[in-house]
C-alpha positions as CSV (number, residue, x, y, z in Angstrom):
1,M,114.1,48.3,119.2
2,L,113.6,51.4,117.1
3,G,110.5,50.2,115.2
4,V,108.7,49.3,118.4
5,L,109.5,52.7,119.9
6,V,108.3,54.5,116.8
7,V,105.0,52.6,116.8
8,Y,104.4,53.4,120.5
9,L,105.2,57.0,119.9
10,G,102.7,57.0,117.0
11,L,100.0,55.4,119.2
12,M,100.6,58.1,121.9
13,I,100.3,60.9,119.3
14,A,97.2,59.3,117.8
15,F,95.7,58.9,121.3
16,L,96.3,62.6,122.0
17,G,94.8,63.5,118.7
18,G,91.7,61.4,119.4
19,V,91.2,63.0,122.8
20,T,91.6,66.5,121.5
21,L,89.3,65.7,118.6
22,L,86.5,65.2,121.2
23,R,87.6,68.3,123.2
24,P,90.4,70.6,122.0
25,L,93.0,71.3,124.7
26,S,94.1,74.9,124.5
27,F,96.8,74.4,127.1
28,L,98.5,72.2,124.6
29,A,98.1,74.8,121.9
30,I,95.4,72.6,120.2
31,R,92.6,75.0,119.8
32,S,90.5,73.4,117.0
33,R,89.3,70.0,115.9
34,R,91.0,70.6,112.6
35,Q,94.3,70.7,114.4
36,A,93.3,67.6,116.4
37,A,92.5,65.7,113.2
38,L,95.9,66.5,111.8
39,I,97.6,65.2,115.0
40,L,95.5,62.0,114.8
41,A,96.5,61.5,111.2
42,L,100.1,62.2,112.1
43,G,100.0,59.6,114.8
44,F,98.7,57.0,112.3
45,M,101.5,58.0,109.9
46,V,104.1,57.5,112.6
47,V,102.6,54.1,113.5
48,A,102.8,53.0,109.8
49,T,106.4,54.3,109.6
50,G,107.4,52.3,112.7
51,G,105.7,49.2,111.4
52,S,107.6,49.4,108.1
53,L,111.0,49.7,109.7
54,P,113.1,46.5,109.4
55,A,113.4,44.5,112.7
56,R,116.9,43.5,113.7
57,E,117.4,39.7,114.1
58,V,118.8,38.4,117.3
59,R,120.6,35.1,117.5
60,V,121.2,33.0,120.6
61,A,125.0,32.5,120.8
62,T,124.9,29.7,123.4
63,P,121.6,27.7,123.8
64,R,120.7,27.5,127.5
65,T,117.1,26.6,127.6
66,Q,114.7,24.5,125.6
67,L,113.3,27.7,124.1
68,D,116.7,28.4,122.6
69,Q,116.5,25.1,120.8
70,F,113.3,26.0,119.1
71,A,113.7,29.7,118.7
72,P,117.4,30.5,118.3
73,A,116.7,33.5,116.1
74,Y,114.0,36.1,116.7
75,Q,113.1,39.8,116.0
76,F,110.8,40.5,118.9
77,S,111.0,39.2,122.5
78,E,109.9,40.0,126.0
79,F,110.9,38.7,129.4
80,H,108.7,38.5,132.5
81,S,109.5,36.9,135.9
82,I,108.2,36.7,139.4
83,E,109.4,35.0,142.6
84,I,106.8,32.7,144.2
85,A,106.6,31.6,147.8
86,A,105.8,27.9,147.0
87,P,107.7,24.7,146.2
88,Q,108.9,24.3,142.7
89,E,106.6,21.3,142.1
90,Q,103.6,23.3,143.2
91,V,104.4,26.2,140.9
92,Y,104.7,23.8,138.0
93,R,101.4,22.1,138.8
94,A,99.6,25.5,139.1
95,L,101.1,26.6,135.8
96,K,99.5,23.6,134.1
97,L,96.2,23.7,135.9
98,V,95.3,27.4,136.1
99,T,92.1,28.4,134.4
100,A,90.9,31.6,132.8
101,D,88.5,32.3,135.7
102,E,91.4,32.2,138.2
103,I,93.3,35.1,136.5
104,A,92.1,38.6,137.3
105,F,90.7,40.4,134.2
106,F,91.8,37.6,131.8
107,R,88.3,37.3,130.2
108,T,87.9,41.1,130.1
109,L,91.2,41.6,128.3
110,T,90.7,38.7,125.9
111,W,87.1,40.0,125.2
112,L,88.7,43.3,124.2
113,R,91.3,41.6,122.2
114,R,88.7,39.8,120.1
115,F,86.6,42.9,119.9
116,G,83.7,41.3,121.7
117,R,83.1,38.7,119.0
118,R,82.1,35.2,119.7
119,G,84.2,32.4,118.2
120,P,85.4,28.9,118.6
121,E,87.4,27.7,121.6
122,S,90.8,29.2,121.7
123,I,93.2,30.8,124.1
124,L,91.3,34.1,123.6
125,N,87.9,32.3,124.2
126,P,88.6,29.5,126.6
127,P,85.7,27.4,128.1
128,P,85.1,27.6,131.9
129,H,86.9,25.3,134.3
130,V,89.4,24.1,131.7
131,P,93.2,24.7,132.2
132,L,94.5,27.3,129.8
133,F,97.5,25.1,129.1
134,D,95.1,22.4,127.8
135,V,93.1,24.9,125.7
136,A,96.3,26.2,124.1
137,A,97.7,22.8,123.4
138,R,94.5,21.5,121.7
139,T,93.8,24.6,119.6
140,S,96.5,26.9,118.1
141,F,99.6,26.0,120.1
142,L,101.9,23.0,119.9
143,V,103.8,21.7,123.0
144,L,107.4,21.7,121.7
145,A,109.2,20.6,124.8
146,E,108.5,19.8,128.5
147,K,110.8,19.2,131.4
148,P,108.7,18.5,134.4
149,N,109.0,21.0,137.2
150,R,111.5,23.0,135.0
151,E,110.3,24.3,131.6
152,I,107.5,24.1,129.1
153,V,107.8,25.4,125.5
154,L,104.8,26.3,123.3
155,G,104.9,27.3,119.7
156,T,102.5,28.4,116.9
157,L,102.6,29.4,113.3
158,V,101.5,33.0,113.1
159,A,101.6,33.4,109.3
160,A,102.3,31.4,106.2
161,P,102.1,32.0,102.4
162,R,98.7,31.9,100.9
163,G,97.6,28.4,100.0
164,W,100.2,26.7,102.2
165,R,99.0,23.8,104.3
166,P,100.9,21.4,106.5
167,R,100.9,17.8,105.6
168,G,99.9,15.6,108.5
169,K,100.0,16.3,112.2
170,P,102.4,19.0,113.4
171,T,105.3,17.8,115.4
172,P,108.0,19.5,117.5
173,D,110.7,18.3,115.1
174,G,108.8,19.8,112.2
175,F,108.4,23.1,114.1
176,K,112.1,23.1,114.9
177,A,113.0,22.6,111.3
178,L,110.5,25.3,110.3
179,I,112.4,27.8,112.5
180,V,116.0,26.7,112.5
181,S,116.3,25.7,108.8
182,A,114.3,28.6,107.4
183,N,115.3,29.9,104.0
184,A,112.1,30.8,102.2
185,P,110.1,34.0,102.8
186,G,106.5,34.3,103.9
187,F,106.4,32.4,107.2
188,A,106.3,33.8,110.8
189,S,106.3,31.9,114.0
190,A,106.0,32.5,117.7
191,A,107.4,30.5,120.6
192,M,107.3,31.0,124.3
193,N,108.4,29.2,127.4
194,F,107.6,29.1,131.1
195,R,110.7,28.3,133.0
196,I,111.0,27.7,136.8
197,E,114.5,28.3,138.2
198,D,116.2,29.0,141.5
199,A,116.1,32.7,142.3
200,G,119.0,32.5,144.8
201,P,122.7,31.8,144.7
202,A,123.8,28.2,144.1
203,G,123.5,26.1,147.2
204,V,121.2,28.5,148.9
205,S,117.5,27.6,149.4
206,S,115.2,30.3,148.1
207,R,111.9,30.9,146.4
208,P,111.6,29.6,142.8
209,R,111.3,32.2,140.0
210,L,108.8,31.7,137.3
211,A,110.0,33.3,134.0
212,S,108.3,33.6,130.6
213,T,110.0,34.6,127.4
214,P,107.8,35.0,124.2
215,R,109.7,35.3,120.9
216,T,108.5,36.1,117.4
217,H,110.4,35.5,114.2
218,Q,109.6,36.5,110.6
219,L,110.7,33.2,109.0
220,A,112.5,32.3,105.8
221,V,111.2,28.8,105.8
222,A,110.5,26.2,103.2
223,S,110.1,23.2,105.5
224,L,106.7,21.9,106.5
225,L,105.5,22.1,110.1
226,T,105.2,18.4,110.1
227,G,108.8,17.8,109.2
228,E,107.9,15.8,106.0
């Protein structure tokens, strides 16, 4: 996506400007801190330009997963997968029971993400010995769908118009209406799934593949998260 590429280009330029601001690199024809400051400013300008570019909306033509039911349209998406040498049921159980302390550098990266600030329990600040899935489900995420040993879908509301508040307890049906039936500006949502599937040809025993697909959508939604 063009906007994302422009933002990353700007970040690289800004990083180069920041490094050369500390020590000008003559082999890059940057011989003064004044030049470095201009490069740093240029990098920020490129980042701002990339962030202002419109994002192309992608729509799922044929729903195939539970995630497709809750996020059939999106502007930003990623896909990650890994084959695991374990039974499908064991992979699913580990997915639901893994804690922050069992993931290398998880606490370091989330500490950086929250700029070292303390805060309430959240996926960025999970308590010890508590499964991350439970932390997510009881704080900022809603479990939208779950097929045991197959797929879990989580969703959250990223942004809403100022002063908007949901009425009642959020529900999967309300979240679905919020995304699929969107027609008012000011909302943004994120949904992601963890899906376990056979990595080999049909009828052939193989390792299961664990795949994750986060999606983000700038919504045009008037419905409430509760579906009321």
